[in-house]
Every structure is written in C-alpha cells, then in structure tokens.
N, C-alpha and C positions, 0 to 999 in steps of 0.2 A: 533672422534671429534664432538662439538654439532654443532645441527642442526642451520640453520639460522633461524631468525624468520621471515614469515611472511609481509610482510608491509599492513597496511589494504588497502582495495581497496574501500571499499564500508562505509556512513556513513547513519544512518538513525537515526532522530530526532523524536519526536512525543509530539503532543498537546492533552491531553483527556478533553471535554467539556461535564461536564455531569450536565445537566439542573433538569433532573428525568432519572434515569433509560427508563419510560415508557412513556414519552415527546420528540416530536422531537425537532430535536436541539442534542441530546443529540447523540455524535458522538466522534470518535478517529483519528485523522486527523497523518502520515504519512509519514513526506517528505525523498525521497530517493535522497541520493547522490551519484556518483560516481568521488572522487578525490574533486575537487573543482566544479562540475558540475553537478549541479541537473536535476536529470532523470525525475524526476515528482510528486506525490501527490496522495496518497492513502486514500479516506476517508471512514471510519467504521462506518454503523451508525446501526439503529435498523433494517429499513428494507433494506438496499443494500451493495452495494461494490461501491465505485466509482474512478475513476485514472484519474487525471489530471496530460497530458504530459508535457514536457519540456514546458514552454511559451505557452500555450495551455490554449483557456476561456472557452472552451466547455469540459465538462465532458464524461468518457466515463461508462455508469453508469449499472450494473446488479442486478438483482431480486441475493438472497443469494441460491435459488436452479440452475438457469442462470451461478451464479457462481461456483457454486460445476462442473456443467456438463462440464463447462468449463475447470477447474483444473484437473479434469479426462480425458479431452478429452488430454492434454496437458501433462500430469502426465504418463496416461497407455499406448495410441496407438501410441504412436510413435515408 
C-alpha cells in the first residue's frame, strides 16, 4: 500500500540583499510561515543573527558566538 504524502506545514521565503559581502547592509532575510500564519523573520548578516517575531517591531539579536552557544544549549543539553 502506498504511503500518504505529508502536507507541508511550514514555508520559508527568502531575500538576499548583497550590496557587497564586506559592507553593512548585506544580509539574508528569511520569512517563516506556518500554513498561512507568519511566525517571524530571520535576518542573517555578516556580524549577527536577528529574529523578529510575529508582529514585533523590536528584534532579538545575537552575535555569532552567542548564537552558537544558544544553539548548542538547545540542541545538546535537553
């Protein structure tokens, strides 16, 4: 019997703004959706990783070393 295909739950759209790799303003912006509801926006720049939650005006920003510590804690210490 064939397996049923899973329906997609999440969708991510992206925008790459490349002024120049070494200049400020170069960033990858990813918008994360769950079905039709926007969960938030991720902005990945040269110096930091930022998260804008759904309908938030302020971002939560981490340096790359702080983001690595956060991911290590979430991935390995649970």
